[in-house]
Backbone bond lengths (Angstrom), bond angles and torsions (degrees), N, CA, C in turn:
res aa  C-N    CA-C-N  psi(-1)  N-CA   C-N-CA  omega(-1)  CA-C   N-CA-C  phi
1 X - - - 1.443 - - 1.532 108.06 -
2 X 1.332 115.82 124.91 1.466 121.57 -176.45 1.523 109.86 -106.80
3 X 1.325 115.82 132.93 1.468 123.51 176.57 1.532 108.94 -109.65
4 X 1.329 115.69 133.45 1.473 121.69 172.65 1.511 108.11 -105.52
5 X 1.363 115.71 125.32 1.457 119.25 -175.76 1.503 110.69 -125.33
6 X 1.358 115.45 156.82 1.461 122.43 -178.60 1.517 110.17 -125.17
7 X 1.328 117.56 131.49 1.503 121.01 -175.56 1.526 111.22 -76.45
8 X 1.352 113.50 166.84 1.451 120.75 178.77 1.497 112.24 -107.50
9 X 1.336 115.13 -168.38 1.455 122.28 -175.10 1.507 111.43 -62.09
10 X 1.311 116.69 140.05 1.467 122.95 -177.83 1.533 110.42 109.34
11 X 1.350 117.49 -14.93 1.458 120.99 -179.07 1.506 112.12 -81.18
12 X 1.337 117.40 -14.62 1.480 121.00 -174.71 1.516 110.85 -75.60
13 X 1.345 114.69 146.50 1.464 120.88 175.58 1.545 107.31 -137.62
14 X 1.334 117.45 153.34 1.488 118.64 -178.73 1.513 113.25 -55.70
15 X 1.329 117.04 132.58 1.459 123.48 175.06 1.514 115.46 75.92
16 X 1.360 118.53 11.72 1.466 118.38 -174.19 1.512 114.44 -68.70
17 X 1.342 118.30 -18.80 1.451 119.96 177.32 1.521 114.81 -84.58
18 X 1.332 116.43 -12.22 1.474 119.74 -173.19 1.490 114.56 -52.03
19 X 1.350 121.77 -51.04 1.467 120.00 -178.38 1.531 113.51 -65.62
20 X 1.317 117.72 -24.05 1.501 119.54 -176.62 1.548 110.47 -72.54
21 X 1.327 116.30 -23.73 1.457 119.44 179.50 1.528 112.65 -65.66
22 X 1.323 115.85 -16.67 1.465 119.12 -179.44 1.549 112.00 -77.60
23 X 1.318 117.00 -14.85 1.440 120.08 178.68 1.510 111.72 -77.47
24 X 1.333 119.45 142.74 1.455 120.86 -178.78 1.522 112.25 -58.06
25 X 1.349 114.56 131.27 1.456 120.51 173.05 1.512 115.27 85.02
26 X 1.341 117.15 -14.82 1.487 116.99 -175.55 1.510 112.78 -68.38
27 X 1.332 117.20 -44.62 1.480 119.51 179.30 1.519 110.87 -58.23
28 X 1.340 116.23 -44.11 1.492 119.71 179.76 1.508 111.23 -62.69
29 X 1.331 116.92 -42.23 1.479 121.63 179.61 1.515 111.01 -61.21
30 X 1.348 115.03 -45.42 1.456 118.13 -179.03 1.522 111.27 -67.10
31 X 1.292 117.48 -35.06 1.479 120.93 177.60 1.515 111.00 -66.00
32 X 1.326 116.28 -39.17 1.487 119.72 177.58 1.516 111.72 -64.79
33 X 1.331 116.00 -43.99 1.475 118.95 176.95 1.513 110.75 -65.67
34 X 1.336 116.65 -37.15 1.491 120.54 -179.36 1.524 109.92 -62.41
35 X 1.346 117.18 -42.45 1.475 120.22 -179.34 1.539 109.48 -67.53
36 X 1.314 116.84 -37.22 1.478 120.15 -176.60 1.508 112.01 -69.72
37 X 1.352 118.16 -33.04 1.437 119.66 -176.77 1.536 113.83 -108.77
38 X 1.310 115.58 2.62 1.490 121.76 178.60 1.531 110.62 59.57
39 X 1.294 115.91 51.25 1.491 121.47 176.50 1.503 107.48 -150.72
40 X 1.320 117.78 125.24 1.456 121.65 -176.63 1.501 110.49 -80.67
41 X 1.367 115.73 90.02 1.433 121.41 -177.04 1.512 113.60 -65.08
42 X 1.336 116.48 -34.53 1.478 119.89 178.85 1.528 110.55 -64.49
43 X 1.325 115.98 -45.40 1.479 119.22 178.21 1.515 110.89 -60.54
44 X 1.329 117.07 -50.58 1.468 119.57 -174.86 1.540 112.15 -69.68
45 X 1.310 116.90 -27.31 1.463 120.31 179.97 1.498 114.94 -84.58
46 X 1.364 116.26 -12.74 1.465 120.04 -175.55 1.520 114.75 -122.55
47 X 1.338 117.05 -34.69 1.474 120.66 -170.79 1.540 115.10 -117.68
48 X 1.329 117.36 -22.72 1.459 120.11 -175.27 1.527 112.23 -71.19
49 X 1.316 116.45 152.75 1.468 120.40 -178.45 1.541 109.57 -87.99
50 X 1.317 115.78 179.28 1.445 121.79 -174.23 1.520 111.75 -63.86
51 X 1.326 118.62 -37.78 1.448 121.88 -178.08 1.536 110.10 -68.60
52 X 1.334 116.55 -40.40 1.476 121.03 179.62 1.517 111.40 -61.80
53 X 1.329 117.75 -43.31 1.472 119.80 -178.35 1.513 113.16 -85.32
54 X 1.326 116.66 -0.15 1.467 120.04 172.50 1.537 109.73 -78.75
55 X 1.297 117.38 -23.32 1.448 123.05 177.54 1.525 109.51 -55.00
56 X 1.311 118.00 122.43 1.450 121.84 -175.46 1.511 112.99 -57.41
57 X 1.346 117.45 -37.96 1.453 120.74 -178.44 1.537 111.56 -66.95
58 X 1.341 116.64 -22.53 1.499 121.81 177.25 1.511 109.40 -94.49
59 X 1.329 117.89 -46.48 1.465 122.29 -170.73 1.514 111.91 -59.27
60 X 1.347 117.02 -45.22 1.451 120.21 -173.74 1.562 112.65 -64.90
61 X 1.343 118.95 -50.89 1.484 117.89 176.42 1.514 112.05 -60.77
62 X 1.343 116.84 -38.83 1.445 121.54 -179.66 1.508 112.12 -61.17
63 X 1.305 118.20 -44.77 1.465 123.31 179.06 1.533 111.58 -64.45
64 X 1.307 116.30 -44.84 1.485 119.00 -178.58 1.529 109.84 -67.48
65 X 1.355 116.96 -40.86 1.448 118.64 177.68 1.508 111.45 -62.19
66 X 1.312 119.40 -40.37 1.463 122.25 177.25 1.515 110.72 -64.85
67 X 1.326 117.36 -42.65 1.444 119.76 178.97 1.519 111.99 -61.69
68 X 1.340 115.86 -41.50 1.472 119.88 -177.58 1.554 111.09 -70.27
69 X 1.308 115.73 -41.64 1.492 120.07 178.82 1.508 109.07 -61.25
70 X 1.341 118.41 -47.03 1.441 119.63 -178.12 1.497 112.57 -70.26
71 X 1.336 118.61 -36.43 1.462 121.75 177.65 1.522 111.47 -64.39
72 X 1.345 114.73 -43.12 1.478 118.95 178.27 1.512 111.95 -61.81
73 X 1.349 116.61 -41.66 1.465 119.74 176.71 1.504 111.57 -66.15
74 X 1.291 116.33 -38.99 1.477 123.04 -178.30 1.515 111.75 -66.32
75 X 1.339 116.55 -45.58 1.451 121.61 -171.94 1.506 115.37 -95.45
76 X 1.308 116.59 6.15 1.469 120.55 178.29 1.514 110.03 -60.38
77 X 1.339 115.75 115.60 1.455 121.43 -179.34 1.501 114.68 82.87
78 X 1.324 116.50 -2.32 1.471 120.06 -179.03 1.529 108.33 -94.96
79 X 1.339 117.30 142.97 1.477 119.88 176.10 1.525 111.04 -74.09
80 X 1.323 117.18 135.50 1.488 119.08 177.53 1.513 112.26 -63.81
81 X 1.331 115.04 -20.67 1.497 119.71 176.89 1.534 111.69 -60.44
82 X 1.310 115.39 -20.86 1.485 117.97 179.69 1.532 112.01 -69.42
83 X 1.338 115.98 -18.75 1.448 121.47 179.49 1.538 108.24 -89.28
84 X 1.318 115.74 123.91 1.419 118.87 175.90 1.521 113.71 -77.80
85 X 1.329 114.80 -27.96 1.486 121.39 179.35 1.514 109.86 -166.58
86 X 1.321 116.36 160.62 1.464 123.02 170.80 1.511 108.12 -128.69
87 X 1.337 114.19 151.38 1.473 120.04 179.19 1.515 108.74 -161.17
88 X 1.311 116.63 156.06 1.462 120.10 177.38 1.529 108.77 -138.93
89 X 1.318 114.10 152.84 1.488 120.44 177.81 1.521 107.89 -96.36
90 X 1.347 115.26 117.82 1.467 121.98 178.71 1.514 110.17 57.46
91 X 1.344 118.07 -120.23 1.467 118.33 -178.45 1.525 113.51 -61.26
92 X 1.371 115.68 -19.21 1.460 120.22 175.88 1.510 112.74 -63.76
93 X 1.352 116.91 -15.23 1.479 118.92 174.94 1.524 111.45 -64.60
94 X 1.333 116.58 -30.21 1.475 117.40 177.31 1.537 110.01 -70.94
95 X 1.329 118.27 -38.10 1.452 120.84 172.30 1.519 111.39 -58.44
96 X 1.346 116.06 -45.17 1.451 119.62 179.11 1.525 112.70 -63.45
97 X 1.336 115.20 -35.32 1.464 118.59 179.99 1.508 111.55 -64.40
98 X 1.362 116.34 -34.88 1.478 119.35 177.58 1.530 110.28 -74.33
99 X 1.343 117.51 -39.78 1.466 120.14 179.40 1.512 109.66 -63.01
100 X 1.328 117.57 -38.82 1.473 122.49 179.43 1.521 112.21 -81.31
101 X 1.341 117.60 3.92 1.489 124.33 178.29 1.507 113.95 60.87
102 X 1.349 116.53 27.99 1.446 119.58 170.91 1.505 110.61 -73.05
103 X 1.342 115.94 -40.71 1.463 123.91 177.83 1.511 110.33 -128.06
104 X 1.278 119.62 153.96 1.473 122.32 176.14 1.517 109.97 -74.72
105 X 1.321 118.39 153.75 1.465 120.25 176.33 1.532 112.08 -54.88
106 X 1.335 115.51 -38.92 1.438 118.26 -177.94 1.550 112.57 -66.21
107 X 1.355 115.55 -42.00 1.459 119.02 175.32 1.505 111.06 -63.34
108 X 1.324 117.95 -40.94 1.468 121.82 -178.83 1.520 109.82 -63.50
109 X 1.329 118.97 -40.93 1.456 120.24 -179.83 1.549 110.04 -66.65
110 X 1.310 117.06 -37.22 1.461 117.99 177.12 1.507 111.56 -66.77
111 X 1.352 117.47 -40.34 1.445 119.82 -179.58 1.526 113.18 -69.59
112 X 1.328 116.15 -36.99 1.450 118.24 -179.46 1.544 110.87 -70.38
113 X 1.334 115.58 -30.23 1.470 117.74 174.69 1.541 111.24 -64.07
114 X 1.340 115.22 -43.67 1.456 119.35 177.65 1.526 110.68 -65.29
115 X 1.321 116.29 -43.23 1.471 120.83 -178.66 1.538 110.20 -61.97
116 X 1.306 118.43 -46.72 1.441 121.55 -177.84 1.526 111.85 -63.91
117 X 1.337 117.58 -43.08 1.455 120.12 179.22 1.510 110.75 -66.05
118 X 1.325 117.20 -44.18 1.460 122.02 -176.50 1.539 110.60 -65.19
119 X 1.341 117.19 -41.22 1.458 120.52 179.23 1.515 110.64 -69.74
120 X 1.345 118.96 -34.95 1.438 120.47 176.60 1.516 110.72 -65.91
121 X 1.333 117.32 -39.85 1.463 120.17 177.19 1.517 110.75 -66.83
122 X 1.311 117.78 -40.51 1.474 119.28 178.73 1.527 110.80 -64.53
123 X 1.325 116.62 -37.61 1.455 120.98 -178.31 1.540 112.28 -69.86
124 X 1.341 116.17 -23.88 1.483 119.91 -179.21 1.507 113.05 -75.97
125 X 1.343 117.27 -15.84 1.465 119.13 -179.08 1.503 113.44 -66.02
126 X 1.342 117.08 -40.82 1.465 123.77 -178.05 1.518 108.54 -136.57
127 X 1.323 119.72 133.74 1.477 120.29 174.63 1.536 112.17 -59.57
128 X 1.302 115.11 112.95 1.468 120.88 -176.71 1.530 109.68 -137.31
129 X 1.328 115.82 171.55 1.471 119.68 178.35 1.521 110.09 -169.54
130 X 1.346 114.26 -167.29 1.449 120.86 -179.53 1.544 110.86 -140.89
131 X 1.300 116.57 145.21 1.457 122.63 -178.39 1.526 109.76 -133.01
132 X 1.339 116.26 132.09 1.471 120.24 175.34 1.521 109.46 -81.43
133 X 1.327 114.09 133.71 1.478 121.34 176.05 1.498 106.97 -115.20
134 X 1.322 118.63 118.36 1.449 123.69 -175.17 1.501 111.25 -112.99
135 X 1.325 116.59 128.11 1.433 122.67 179.34 1.515 112.45 93.69
136 X 1.335 115.51 179.06 1.467 120.13 178.63 1.513 111.83 86.03
137 X 1.301 116.17 163.70 1.462 122.81 174.66 1.530 109.06 -72.81
138 X 1.342 118.73 129.23 1.489 119.56 -176.97 1.506 113.38 -57.10
139 X 1.329 119.49 -40.55 1.446 120.57 -178.87 1.513 110.66 -67.25
140 X 1.353 116.72 -41.78 1.457 121.31 177.95 1.523 111.33 -62.04
141 X 1.333 115.73 -45.06 1.460 121.03 179.49 1.507 110.72 -62.40
142 X 1.328 117.51 -47.00 1.469 120.12 -178.77 1.522 111.58 -61.45
143 X 1.332 117.62 -42.69 1.444 120.96 179.11 1.510 111.72 -63.21
144 X 1.341 116.87 -37.96 1.457 120.90 178.12 1.505 111.58 -65.70
145 X 1.332 115.60 -43.36 1.470 119.10 177.63 1.479 112.61 -61.25
146 X 1.332 117.72 -42.35 1.463 120.66 -179.85 1.526 110.83 -66.67
147 X 1.284 117.02 -31.44 1.478 121.39 176.32 1.499 111.55 -62.90
148 X 1.362 115.00 -34.60 1.480 120.07 179.85 1.517 112.37 -87.23
149 X 1.353 116.74 0.28 1.468 120.16 178.92 1.542 112.24 86.08
150 X 1.337 116.56 10.13 1.445 122.83 179.54 1.532 113.06 -90.51
151 X 1.299 117.42 155.86 1.465 123.67 176.83 1.529 110.51 -106.09
152 X 1.329 118.80 132.43 1.477 121.07 169.69 1.515 109.64 -72.70
153 X 1.340 117.96 81.67 1.456 123.49 -168.90 1.516 113.36 -69.53
154 X 1.360 115.24 -38.93 1.451 120.83 178.53 1.526 107.04 -126.10
155 X 1.351 116.28 113.89 1.447 118.80 172.76 1.541 105.53 -101.50
156 X 1.314 115.72 97.21 1.450 121.38 -166.01 1.527 115.82 -91.29
157 X 1.336 116.44 -6.40 1.462 118.13 -173.85 1.514 110.81 73.77
158 X 1.328 115.31 -176.57 1.466 121.16 -179.77 1.510 112.39 51.90
159 X 1.347 116.96 31.53 1.455 122.15 176.56 1.493 115.95 76.42
160 X 1.374 116.65 23.85 1.470 119.24 -179.16 1.518 111.53 -128.48
161 X 1.314 114.86 127.76 1.465 124.10 173.27 1.506 107.90 -126.60
162 X 1.313 116.79 136.25 1.467 120.48 178.64 1.536 108.21 -106.89
163 X 1.336 113.27 119.44 1.487 120.96 178.57 1.521 110.64 -87.93
164 X 1.316 117.09 144.77 1.437 121.20 178.65 1.537 110.78 -137.03
165 X 1.328 115.77 143.36 1.470 119.67 -179.86 1.524 109.57 169.75
166 X 1.321 116.46 -161.50 1.442 121.45 -178.46 1.529 109.71 -73.13
167 X 1.338 115.43 161.75 1.420 120.01 179.40 1.540 111.99 -61.80
168 X 1.348 115.45 -34.22 1.437 119.90 178.15 1.536 111.42 -66.40
169 X 1.323 116.07 -41.86 1.473 120.18 178.14 1.495 111.82 -65.52
170 X 1.355 116.36 -38.45 1.499 119.65 179.60 1.529 110.57 -69.94
171 X 1.368 116.85 -33.32 1.417 119.58 176.68 1.531 111.57 -66.67
172 X 1.324 115.73 -35.26 1.446 121.02 175.78 1.514 110.63 -64.52
173 X 1.346 116.29 -37.37 1.485 119.62 178.57 1.506 110.71 -65.08
174 X 1.337 115.77 -40.72 1.479 119.98 -179.75 1.541 110.48 -61.01
175 X 1.313 117.01 -33.14 1.463 121.73 -179.45 1.519 112.47 -85.76
176 X 1.338 116.29 -24.13 1.472 119.89 -173.89 1.554 106.87 -132.67
177 X 1.329 116.50 82.48 1.462 121.17 -176.17 1.528 108.90 -78.42
178 X 1.352 116.43 148.75 1.478 120.28 175.12 1.536 110.17 -63.24
179 X 1.295 115.40 153.69 1.462 121.29 178.14 1.550 111.56 -59.34
180 X 1.331 115.37 134.81 1.463 119.84 175.47 1.498 115.57 83.78
181 X 1.349 118.98 -3.16 1.461 122.47 -176.81 1.523 109.62 -76.17
182 X 1.306 117.44 134.17 1.477 123.64 -179.80 1.535 112.90 -83.85
183 X 1.336 114.26 -36.93 1.466 118.25 -173.51 1.511 110.30 -152.38
184 X 1.344 114.83 143.55 1.494 123.08 170.24 1.483 106.19 -126.31
185 X 1.348 116.87 121.43 1.460 121.25 -173.03 1.538 109.85 -134.10
186 X 1.324 117.32 124.45 1.463 121.49 176.04 1.547 109.87 -67.45
187 X 1.325 115.33 139.75 1.469 119.42 -178.17 1.541 110.05 -99.15
188 X 1.313 115.08 153.71 1.453 120.78 179.59 1.532 111.98 -85.06
189 X 1.314 115.33 62.79 1.461 121.94 174.80 1.505 108.36 -129.67
190 X 1.336 116.50 151.31 1.453 121.03 -172.31 1.506 114.01 -103.21
191 X 1.306 117.95 49.38 1.451 119.52 179.29 1.500 113.84 166.70
192 X 1.348 115.53 164.37 1.471 122.61 177.82 1.535 107.71 -90.17
193 X 1.362 115.14 78.33 1.448 119.63 -177.53 1.546 110.17 -73.16
194 X 1.304 113.54 153.28 1.452 121.40 177.94 1.515 112.04 64.14
195 X 1.347 115.89 37.23 1.434 123.18 174.76 1.535 109.14 -137.41
196 X 1.351 115.70 178.71 1.466 120.81 178.65 1.515 112.18 -60.52
197 X 1.338 117.44 -21.89 1.473 120.51 -178.87 1.542 110.33 -62.81
198 X 1.342 116.88 -19.81 1.462 121.07 -175.86 1.549 113.41 -96.13
199 X 1.322 117.41 10.23 1.489 120.32 -177.64 1.516 113.58 -54.03
200 X 1.365 120.27 -41.66 1.458 117.23 177.50 1.512 115.22 -62.57
201 X 1.349 116.58 -29.85 1.471 120.82 177.85 1.526 110.42 -71.02
202 X 1.295 118.34 -30.81 1.482 121.03 175.94 1.506 108.74 -63.20
203 X 1.326 118.45 -45.11 1.462 121.71 -179.69 1.543 110.31 -62.31
204 X 1.320 115.98 -41.50 1.480 119.50 -179.52 1.536 112.11 -64.79
205 X 1.328 116.07 -41.13 1.470 119.83 179.39 1.527 110.67 -71.32
206 X 1.322 117.66 -34.15 1.466 120.48 177.74 1.519 110.60 -61.91
207 X 1.320 116.34 -38.90 1.456 118.85 177.47 1.529 110.49 -69.81
208 X 1.312 117.24 -36.00 1.490 121.54 -176.45 1.521 111.92 -67.93
209 X 1.332 118.56 -31.00 1.454 120.65 -176.09 1.520 111.10 -82.52
210 X 1.315 118.37 -10.03 1.474 119.44 179.24 1.521 108.17 -63.54
211 X 1.297 115.51 127.17 1.479 120.80 178.26 1.510 113.95 86.89
212 X 1.347 117.91 -5.38 1.466 120.57 176.10 1.533 108.74 -79.28
213 X 1.298 116.42 128.61 1.457 120.81 -179.05 1.523 111.63 -79.85
214 X 1.329 115.83 125.84 1.459 121.01 179.69 1.511 109.95 -115.45
215 X 1.330 117.02 139.53 1.447 122.65 175.90 1.501 109.52 -114.85
216 X 1.347 116.77 158.24 1.460 120.33 176.34 1.520 109.18 -66.40
217 X 1.323 117.98 142.03 1.474 120.56 -178.90 1.500 112.01 -58.69
218 X 1.345 117.33 143.39 1.467 122.50 179.09 1.543 108.37 -87.86
219 X 1.326 118.36 -14.22 1.459 122.54 172.63 1.527 107.58 -133.38
220 X 1.313 117.25 163.69 1.482 119.24 179.40 1.536 109.74 -55.46
221 X 1.333 113.02 132.62 1.491 119.41 178.10 1.532 106.06 -114.42
222 X 1.337 115.83 117.96 1.458 122.40 -176.84 1.527 107.87 -100.01
223 X 1.350 116.14 123.32 1.475 121.28 -171.51 1.522 112.05 -92.07
224 X 1.333 114.74 139.67 1.479 123.23 174.71 1.507 112.87 -59.19
225 X 1.309 116.41 -29.37 1.485 119.54 -170.72 1.522 112.26 -60.54
226 X 1.351 116.58 -43.76 1.447 120.89 -175.36 1.506 114.03 -148.55
227 X 1.335 116.85 8.28 1.466 120.52 -178.69 1.505 114.16 76.88
228 X 1.313 118.07 7.49 1.458 121.10 -177.30 1.519 111.30 -80.81
229 X 1.337 116.13 149.10 1.449 121.96 170.92 1.525 108.28 -78.97
230 X 1.321 117.49 125.30 1.463 123.43 -177.18 1.544 108.40 -110.26
231 X 1.312 116.18 121.69 1.459 120.72 -172.83 1.525 113.84 -102.16
232 X 1.329 116.90 -8.31 1.457 119.82 -175.29 1.520 111.09 -113.04
233 X 1.348 116.83 128.23 1.451 121.35 -172.77 1.504 114.17 -58.95
234 X 1.332 116.81 -42.75 1.456 121.11 179.51 1.500 111.87 -59.93
235 X 1.333 117.88 -38.58 1.442 120.77 178.58 1.519 112.43 -69.51
236 X 1.331 116.71 -35.43 1.446 120.50 174.74 1.518 110.40 -57.47
237 X 1.349 115.50 -46.64 1.497 120.30 -178.64 1.510 109.13 -64.49
238 X 1.300 119.21 -42.85 1.471 121.37 -179.74 1.520 110.42 -59.88
239 X 1.305 117.87 -39.36 1.429 122.45 178.88 1.532 111.46 -70.46
240 X 1.359 118.18 -35.49 1.440 122.09 176.96 1.521 110.55 -59.72
241 X 1.311 115.61 -38.08 1.463 120.38 179.40 1.533 110.55 -71.10
242 X 1.325 115.83 -50.77 1.495 119.72 -175.73 1.489 113.69 -65.07
243 X 1.350 118.65 -30.47 1.449 119.88 -172.47 1.532 112.86 -69.20
244 X 1.327 118.85 -13.66 1.449 122.55 177.29 1.550 111.12 -55.92
245 X 1.353 116.16 -36.97 1.451 119.78 -178.68 1.513 113.52 -115.01
246 X 1.340 119.01 10.80 1.446 121.38 177.94 1.507 110.21 -118.01
247 X 1.327 115.40 158.77 1.469 120.44 -174.77 1.489 112.97 -65.27
248 X 1.330 116.50 145.42 1.471 123.62 173.02 1.526 107.51 -86.77
249 X 1.344 116.33 121.04 1.458 120.28 -179.49 1.510 108.50 -107.57
250 X 1.338 114.78 71.41 1.473 118.86 178.52 1.519 112.06 -67.77
251 X 1.331 116.23 -26.61 1.457 120.40 175.53 1.514 111.68 -59.59
252 X 1.339 116.57 -39.20 1.459 122.14 -179.94 1.536 110.44 -74.20
253 X 1.356 116.36 -32.70 1.470 119.36 174.73 1.525 109.81 -61.99
254 X 1.332 116.52 -44.59 1.475 117.78 -179.43 1.512 111.93 -68.90
255 X 1.327 118.01 -31.67 1.471 119.14 172.98 1.510 111.26 -61.78
256 X 1.346 116.54 -39.67 1.461 120.23 178.17 1.544 110.10 -66.53
257 X 1.310 117.15 -41.46 1.486 119.25 177.02 1.517 109.79 -56.22
258 X 1.325 116.01 -42.72 1.467 120.16 -178.78 1.534 110.10 -64.13
259 X 1.334 116.64 -45.62 1.483 122.11 -179.98 1.507 110.99 -61.45
260 X 1.309 116.62 -32.90 1.499 120.54 -179.80 1.516 111.44 -78.34
261 X 1.326 116.81 -11.16 1.447 119.99 177.35 1.509 114.10 92.63
262 X 1.350 117.78 34.18 1.470 120.23 -176.06 1.521 110.87 -57.90
263 X 1.311 114.61 138.41 1.472 122.31 174.28 1.529 111.08 -121.45
264 X 1.326 117.74 -18.31 1.478 120.44 178.61 1.519 109.17 -150.14
265 X 1.329 114.71 147.27 1.462 121.67 176.70 1.505 108.92 -134.65
266 X 1.343 115.09 126.44 1.492 122.07 178.59 1.523 107.16 -115.62
267 X 1.328 115.81 132.47 1.492 121.34 179.28 1.524 108.74 -110.75
268 X 1.335 116.72 124.21 1.464 120.98 -179.84 1.543 109.26 -72.35
269 X 1.313 114.61 168.41 1.452 123.31 -178.24 1.515 111.05 -58.17
270 X 1.346 119.49 139.64 1.483 127.32 -6.27 1.540 110.94 -87.93
271 X 1.295 116.66 95.02 1.463 122.56 -172.39 1.520 113.25 -68.45
272 X 1.333 114.85 158.61 1.428 121.42 175.73 1.510 112.70 144.86
273 X 1.314 117.86 -46.15 1.479 123.43 -176.22 1.516 110.65 -64.66
274 X 1.303 117.75 -54.51 1.474 120.72 -173.29 1.515 111.16 -75.19
275 X 1.336 118.59 -31.38 1.446 118.83 175.94 1.549 109.33 -68.42
276 X 1.304 116.73 -31.64 1.471 119.82 175.82 1.467 112.22 -65.05
277 X 1.320 118.05 -41.31 1.471 122.73 176.11 1.534 110.67 -64.64
278 X 1.338 115.11 -41.09 1.482 119.43 -177.80 1.541 110.77 -67.11
279 X 1.298 116.60 -37.68 1.490 117.82 179.97 1.514 111.70 -59.84
280 X 1.365 115.13 -32.60 1.466 118.09 -177.96 1.575 110.80 -86.51
281 X 1.340 116.00 -35.86 1.441 118.51 -173.47 1.527 114.73 -93.72
282 X 1.365 115.05 -22.20 1.467 121.01 -176.96 1.512 110.38 -123.58
283 X 1.339 118.27 65.27 1.480 120.32 -177.89 1.523 111.97 -59.18
284 X 1.341 116.46 138.71 1.444 121.73 179.11 1.503 112.43 92.60
285 X 1.335 118.34 -8.56 1.454 120.92 176.99 1.531 110.86 -89.80
286 X 1.325 116.51 130.39 1.443 120.48 177.97 1.519 110.40 -69.20
287 X 1.329 117.83 129.09 1.466 121.03 -179.83 1.519 109.41 -122.00
288 X 1.361 113.99 146.87 1.450 119.53 178.95 1.503 109.31 -146.36
289 X 1.315 118.38 121.84 1.463 122.80 178.73 1.519 109.55 -100.20
290 X 1.344 116.80 124.36 1.448 122.92 174.78 1.509 109.99 -86.78
291 X 1.285 117.31 103.89 1.447 122.27 -179.85 1.518 111.76 -101.45
292 X 1.344 116.35 -41.69 1.472 123.15 179.79 1.498 109.09 -135.49
293 X 1.335 118.68 169.80 1.453 120.07 177.65 1.528 114.19 -59.42
294 X 1.327 116.96 -17.99 1.471 120.23 176.97 1.521 113.00 -62.53
295 X 1.344 117.07 -23.40 1.427 121.72 -179.28 1.500 115.10 -87.89
296 X 1.328 116.62 -5.92 1.465 120.35 -175.11 1.530 112.33 -64.93
297 X 1.344 118.51 -42.82 1.452 120.39 -176.27 1.531 112.00 -59.81
298 X 1.314 116.13 -46.79 1.489 119.48 179.76 1.515 109.82 -64.26
299 X 1.367 116.90 -38.96 1.462 117.92 -179.88 1.521 111.90 -68.72
300 X 1.307 117.47 -37.14 1.483 120.94 176.45 1.541 110.45 -64.44
301 X 1.314 117.20 -41.31 1.438 118.88 177.51 1.543 111.81 -60.69
302 X 1.317 115.29 -40.34 1.460 119.06 -179.98 1.539 111.40 -65.20
303 X 1.349 114.32 -41.67 1.474 119.02 178.57 1.548 110.02 -67.06
304 X 1.327 117.18 -39.84 1.453 120.25 -179.21 1.515 111.09 -64.51
305 X 1.362 117.55 -35.70 1.437 118.78 175.81 1.508 112.92 -59.68
306 X 1.323 116.47 -40.18 1.460 120.73 178.33 1.501 111.75 -71.38
307 X 1.328 116.41 -37.04 1.485 119.79 179.38 1.529 110.64 -65.30
308 X 1.311 116.35 -36.01 1.455 120.38 -178.72 1.532 113.76 -86.53
309 X 1.319 115.36 -5.65 1.472 117.82 -178.70 1.522 113.61 72.43
310 X 1.334 115.68 23.53 1.466 119.94 -176.37 1.546 110.32 -113.62
311 X 1.291 116.25 35.16 1.439 122.09 -174.47 1.520 110.72 -66.52
312 X 1.339 116.47 126.53 1.426 121.48 173.51 1.533 110.57 -75.68
313 X 1.321 117.68 145.41 1.470 118.75 175.32 1.523 108.76 -65.24
314 X 1.346 117.25 118.49 1.464 118.91 -176.92 1.546 112.08 -68.99
315 X 1.301 113.60 135.52 1.494 116.49 177.12 1.537 111.00 -126.31
316 X 1.352 116.31 0.76 1.466 118.25 178.12 1.499 106.98 -161.76
317 X 1.329 117.04 168.60 1.463 123.75 176.83 1.534 109.61 -96.37
318 X 1.308 114.48 141.50 1.440 118.54 177.62 1.536 109.25 -83.52
């Protein structure tokens, strides 16, 4: 069973879209989306520096556009039945919704533009941020974060929880680490995402989805909210709205992958983060991160093996 996953904010790096422009039709597609959402995706994906693409209003549309472009190139001519499930981390859920045909790519790009702007505006109200906490017992870490007034915004599994809150609360965490924690590292994001600080963005996205046509997923759609498989398009959209201020439970998503019998996991561009978590949490599962078009051939071969029912027993990660 092969799962296709899409990364969230923080996975972007300067110039990461440059090699994708060499593929037929990609530049035109990006320019069409750029005109529709009033954001120059080609510029930000090829020429902008790290600080410019750290801006939430830029980063989120850029990541979803990259995920869609790479997924379209990857799945061209491939049967969707080859995918056992799709899922995305945080904003990557919008990418997954388009891959699963719940929403059209055009609708997803419009929604992610609204989402990114609204979350940036919400983040500007109070100085906030996010910090990765690696190691320690999850219950002990969560209790310690709550004691400091922080929210476990991303429970990623593989020994990683991302705390979110005010800059003062995060500074207190840096000085007072939970017992057993190996590392505390500030993340390059401009806000306390997936917390109550994002409530205004939830309202903005709720208005944006009104009138958007949603279809039932054509492949299993695994939700960040609780790791459940969601089969109804309207419910997928409701969860996309609510997740802006609720915790990402990627640990539960990976538990569901395991229960479904996952044998391979492919992460669309800019891949690397989720395959890294899978290597630690899902031993024995073949993982492949699509970073550039050079990775497409190997990823297609892996998908074709699953489509043909000729999957080799995985014994290592690619």
